[in-house]
C-alpha positions in Angstrom: -20.8 225.0 32.8 -20.5 225.3 36.6 -23.6 223.2 36.9 -22.1 220.5 34.7 -18.9 220.6 36.6 -20.7 220.2 39.8 -22.6 217.3 38.5 -19.4 215.7 37.3 -17.7 216.3 40.6 -20.7 214.6 42.3 -20.6 211.8 39.7 -24.1 212.8 38.7 -23.3 212.5 35.0 -22.3 208.9 34.3 -22.5 207.4 30.9 -23.4 203.7 30.6 -21.0 201.3 29.0 -23.2 200.9 25.9 -23.3 204.7 25.3 -19.5 204.9 25.7 -19.0 202.1 23.2 -21.5 203.7 20.8 -19.5 207.0 21.0 -16.2 205.2 20.4 -17.7 203.4 17.4 -18.2 206.7 15.7 -14.5 207.7 16.0 -11.9 207.0 13.3 -9.1 204.6 13.8 -6.4 207.4 14.2 -8.4 209.0 17.0 -8.8 205.6 18.8 -5.0 205.0 18.5 -4.3 208.4 20.2 -7.0 208.2 22.9 -6.0 204.7 24.2 -3.0 206.4 25.8 -5.2 208.5 28.1 -5.6 205.8 30.8 -5.9 202.1 31.3 -9.7 202.4 31.4 -9.7 204.2 28.0 -7.3 201.5 26.7 -9.7 198.8 27.7 -12.8 200.5 26.2 -11.0 201.2 22.9 -9.7 197.6 22.7 -13.3 196.4 23.3 -14.6 198.9 20.7 -12.2 197.6 18.0 -13.1 194.0 18.7 -16.8 194.8 18.6 -16.9 197.1 15.6 -19.8 196.2 13.3 -18.7 193.6 10.8 -21.2 192.6 8.2 -21.4 188.8 7.7 -21.3 187.7 4.1 -24.4 186.1 2.6 -22.3 183.8 0.4 -18.7 182.5 0.6 -16.6 180.7 -2.0 -13.1 180.6 -3.4 -11.5 181.5 -6.7 -8.4 179.6 -7.6 -5.8 180.1 -10.3 -2.6 178.3 -11.3 0.5 180.5 -11.7 3.0 177.9 -12.8 1.3 175.2 -15.0 0.0 175.0 -18.5 -3.4 176.1 -17.3 -1.9 179.4 -16.4 -4.9 181.6 -17.4 -7.7 179.3 -16.1 -9.7 180.7 -13.2 -12.2 178.5 -11.4 -14.6 179.0 -8.6 -16.3 176.7 -6.0 -18.5 177.3 -3.0 -17.6 176.8 0.6 -19.8 173.7 1.0 -22.0 171.4 -1.1 -25.1 173.1 0.2 -24.0 176.4 -1.4 -23.8 175.0 -4.9 -26.9 176.9 -5.8 -25.4 180.3 -5.9 -27.7 183.1 -4.9 -26.0 185.3 -7.5 -25.1 185.0 -11.1 -21.3 185.0 -10.6 -18.7 185.5 -13.3 -16.7 182.4 -12.2 -14.1 182.7 -15.0 -13.4 186.4 -14.3 -13.6 187.1 -18.0 -14.2 190.9 -17.9 -11.5 191.8 -20.3 -12.0 188.9 -22.8 -8.4 188.0 -22.3 -6.2 186.4 -19.6 -6.0 188.2 -16.3 -4.3 187.3 -13.0 -6.0 187.6 -9.6 -3.7 189.5 -7.2 -5.9 189.8 -4.1 -9.5 189.7 -2.9 -11.5 191.6 -0.4 -15.2 191.7 0.6 -16.5 190.5 -2.8 -14.1 192.4 -5.0 -11.0 191.2 -6.9 -7.8 193.0 -7.6 -6.6 191.9 -11.0 -3.8 192.6 -13.5 -3.1 191.6 -17.1 0.6 191.0 -16.6 2.5 188.9 -14.0 5.7 190.9 -14.3 6.4 194.6 -14.1 2.8 195.3 -13.2 1.8 198.9 -13.5 -1.9 198.5 -14.4 -4.5 197.2 -12.0 -8.3 196.5 -12.2 -10.8 196.2 -9.5 -13.6 193.8 -10.5 -16.9 192.8 -9.0 -17.8 189.3 -10.3 -21.3 189.6 -9.0 -22.2 192.7 -11.1 -19.5 192.2 -13.8 -18.5 195.8 -13.2 -14.8 196.7 -13.4 -12.7 199.8 -12.8 -9.4 200.4 -14.5 -7.0 202.2 -12.2 -4.5 204.8 -13.3 -1.0 203.5 -13.9 1.3 203.2 -11.0 4.0 205.8 -10.5 6.8 203.3 -10.0 7.9 200.2 -12.1 8.9 197.6 -9.5 10.6 194.3 -9.9 8.7 191.0 -10.1 8.5 190.3 -6.4 5.9 192.5 -4.8 4.0 192.6 -1.6 0.4 193.8 -2.3 -2.3 194.9 0.0 -6.0 195.4 -1.0 -8.9 196.3 1.2 -12.5 197.2 0.2 -14.4 198.9 3.0 -18.0 197.7 3.5 -18.5 198.9 7.0 -20.8 201.8 6.3 -24.5 200.8 5.9 -25.4 204.1 4.5 -23.1 203.9 1.4 -24.1 202.0 -1.8 -20.6 202.6 -3.3 -17.6 201.0 -1.8 -14.2 202.6 -1.2 -10.9 200.7 -1.4 -7.2 201.1 -0.8 -4.2 199.4 -2.4 -0.7 199.4 -1.1 2.4 197.8 -2.7 6.1 197.7 -2.1 9.1 195.9 -3.6 10.5 192.9 -1.9 14.3 192.4 -1.8 15.4 190.2 -4.7 17.8 187.9 -2.8 17.0 185.6 0.1 18.4 187.1 3.3 19.0 190.5 1.7 18.3 193.3 4.2 16.4 196.4 3.1 16.7 199.6 5.2 14.5 201.8 3.1 11.2 201.0 1.3 9.5 202.7 -1.7 5.8 202.1 -1.1 2.9 203.1 -3.3 -0.6 203.6 -2.2 -3.9 204.2 -4.1 -7.2 205.4 -2.6 -10.5 205.3 -4.5 -11.5 208.5 -2.8 -8.6 210.5 -4.4 -8.2 208.3 -7.5 -4.4 208.8 -7.5 -1.3 206.9 -6.6 1.1 208.3 -4.1 4.6 207.1 -3.4 6.8 207.5 -0.3 10.2 206.4 0.9 10.0 204.9 4.3 13.2 204.6 6.5 13.2 201.5 8.6 14.3 201.1 12.2 14.6 197.4 11.6 15.4 196.2 8.1 13.1 194.1 6.0 14.3 191.0 4.3 13.1 188.8 1.4 9.6 187.4 2.1 10.1 184.6 -0.4 11.9 181.4 0.5 13.9 179.9 -2.3 13.0 176.4 -1.1 9.3 177.4 -1.7 9.9 179.5 -4.8 8.1 176.9 -6.9 4.9 177.6 -5.0 5.2 181.4 -5.1 3.8 183.9 -7.4 5.3 187.3 -8.2 2.8 189.0 -6.0 2.4 188.3 -2.3 -1.1 189.3 -1.1 -1.5 190.6 2.4 -3.1 188.3 5.0 -5.6 191.0 6.0 -6.1 194.5 7.2 -7.1 195.9 10.6 -7.6 199.6 11.1 -5.4 200.4 8.1 -2.6 198.0 9.2 -1.7 195.5 6.4 0.1 192.3 7.4 2.2 189.9 5.3 3.5 186.5 6.3 6.7 185.4 4.5 6.5 182.0 2.8 8.8 180.4 5.3 6.3 181.3 8.0 9.0 182.8 10.2 8.2 186.6 9.9 5.1 188.8 9.9 5.6 192.3 8.3 3.1 195.0 9.3 2.6 198.3 7.5 0.5 201.1 9.0 -1.0 203.0 6.1 -2.2 205.8 8.4 1.2 206.5 10.0 3.3 205.3 7.0 5.6 203.0 9.0 6.7 199.3 9.0 7.5 196.9 11.8 7.8 193.2 12.4 5.0 191.5 14.3 6.8 189.3 16.7 6.0 185.7 17.3 6.1 184.1 20.8 8.9 182.0 22.0 6.6 178.9 21.8 5.8 179.7 18.2 9.5 180.3 17.3 10.6 177.1 19.1 8.0 175.1 17.2 9.4 176.4 13.9 12.9 175.7 14.9 12.2 172.1 16.1 10.3 171.2 12.9 12.2 173.3 10.5 10.4 176.0 8.6 11.0 174.4 5.3 8.9 171.4 6.4 6.0 173.3 7.8 2.9 174.8 6.4 2.1 178.2 8.1 -0.8 180.5 7.5 -1.8 184.0 8.7 -5.3 185.1 8.1 -8.1 187.4 9.2 -11.4 186.0 10.7 -14.0 187.8 12.7 -11.9 190.9 12.8 -8.8 189.3 14.3 -5.6 187.8 13.0 -4.9 184.1 13.4 -1.6 182.3 12.9 -1.8 178.6 12.0 1.1 176.2 12.2 1.2 172.7 10.7 3.9 170.7 12.6 3.4 167.4 10.8 0.2 165.6 11.8 -1.3 168.4 13.9 -2.3 172.0 13.5 -2.0 174.6 16.2 -3.7 178.0 15.9 -2.9 181.2 17.8 -4.9 184.4 18.0 -3.5 187.9 18.1 -5.0 189.3 21.3 -3.0 192.6 21.5 -3.8 195.8 19.6 -2.6 195.5 16.0 -0.4 198.5 16.5 1.2 197.2 19.7 4.9 196.3 19.0 4.8 193.8 21.8 2.5 191.3 20.2 0.4 189.0 22.4 -0.5 185.7 20.9 -2.8 183.3 22.7 -3.1 179.6 21.7 -6.7 178.8 20.7 -6.6 175.3 19.1 -4.2 172.4 18.9 -5.6 169.3 17.1 -4.4 166.1 15.4 -5.8 166.7 11.9 -4.1 163.6 10.3 -6.3 161.3 12.4 -9.5 163.0 11.3 -9.1 164.0 7.6 -11.0 161.3 5.6 -11.3 160.4 1.9 -8.4 158.0 1.9 -5.9 160.7 2.6 -3.2 159.3 4.9 0.3 160.3 5.8 2.1 163.3 7.1 0.2 166.6 6.6 3.4 168.7 6.3 3.9 167.0 2.9 0.3 167.0 1.8 -1.2 170.4 2.9 -0.5 172.8 0.1 -2.9 175.6 1.1 -4.7 176.7 4.2 -7.4 179.3 4.3 -9.4 180.4 7.4 -13.1 181.1 7.3 -13.7 184.9 7.2 -16.3 184.7 10.0 -15.7 181.6 12.1 -12.0 181.2 13.1 -12.5 177.6 14.1 -13.1 176.5 10.5 -10.1 176.0 8.3 -9.9 175.0 4.6 -7.1 172.6 3.7 -5.9 171.8 0.2 -4.6 168.2 0.7 -3.3 166.4 -2.4 -5.8 168.0 -4.8 -8.8 167.8 -2.4 -10.2 170.9 -0.7 -11.4 170.0 2.8 -13.3 172.0 5.4 -12.1 171.2 8.9 -13.8 172.3 12.1 -11.3 172.5 14.9 -13.9 172.6 17.6 -16.0 169.6 16.6 -13.1 167.7 14.9 -15.3 167.2 11.8 -13.9 167.2 8.2 -15.9 167.6 5.1 -14.9 167.3 1.4 -15.7 170.7 -0.2 -14.2 170.3 -3.7 -12.1 167.8 -5.7 -9.7 169.5 -8.1 -9.3 166.1 -9.9 -5.7 167.0 -10.8 -2.4 165.6 -9.6 -0.9 167.2 -6.4 2.1 168.6 -8.3 -0.4 170.8 -10.2 -2.6 171.9 -7.4 0.4 172.9 -5.3 0.8 175.9 -7.6 -2.8 177.0 -7.2 -3.5 180.3 -5.4 -6.7 180.5 -3.4 -8.6 183.7 -3.0 -11.6 183.8 -0.6 -14.7 185.4 -2.0 -17.3 187.0 0.3 -20.5 188.3 -1.2 -22.5 190.9 0.6 -25.9 192.0 -0.6 -24.6 195.6 -0.2 -22.7 197.6 -1.3 -22.1 196.3 -4.8 -21.0 199.3 -6.8 -17.6 200.7 -7.5 
């Protein structure tokens, strides 16, 4: 021990940066959250570690879409991310017909779908792998919540040595009325490792409010899926695009992820009811996209996900209306009905513009037609899109 201390005092024992990062990679998220308070040096290493954690790239990317408001309520369809991917490398159940009856997709994560048989008063969920047609019926929830729910779903595929995935589900009830404040939240969580639901009452320092905008209610479903999960923190964007709610499943707490003054000013000048906002996860980071009319601006969350003083950095600002082809003209704030970010490349966005699904590269300013719904815009505006990522492993529940 004295010998080691002497070496340390003489700086004879010095770990390389690669070794330090490798050690930090082996630590759980809770430990990293505690250790980042040791010093500024540790904080930097942990921030780099989180940004460089091994993230498997999917072998195949596509989208499930389902209407929640039209006559084709039960119909689920699937299309690939590009024309070159039409020859699917897998025999995918594109209709999600594992129960031989109507189901509703609630959320998607890493090649798995969270589904339910009922749109309202949902207490029964299924996790489904459309590649293997394997499904798992979950135990009934403990609480019967109202129709408006915020739901989070994450499948963990970050362990190369596991053939069986693990997953977590969280859900909580959204206030019924627009502007209603909520100072306590009953939240339920399910872990595949324990196979049980747990419920907790969380007292809030800052109240939550309704995430649904009545002006946009025609577009909404009864379940609001999370935009993504980082280190056990789920995030939801309200449908007006003015508030991001974060929930830390590890520490069981809520908070609002603040926008910058520039972002808030853009919302105020344009009017949130006229905008198309999006929050999504790509390459392990959150991105906030804002459609102000004819252009789209994208910010990246640079700060730690648990930092209450969020730091957003502008990454892209482009005039999409001048680039989007296929005879689509006019103001994008009227035409863009859905935006989805590429799960790996944050400079690629997918836009649902008047019934046509378009891939747009913000770096090269190139747009490509991916899929034509061949339906009127007033139908496709009710479609919900669920990104699908297929990994060659793991594939079992």
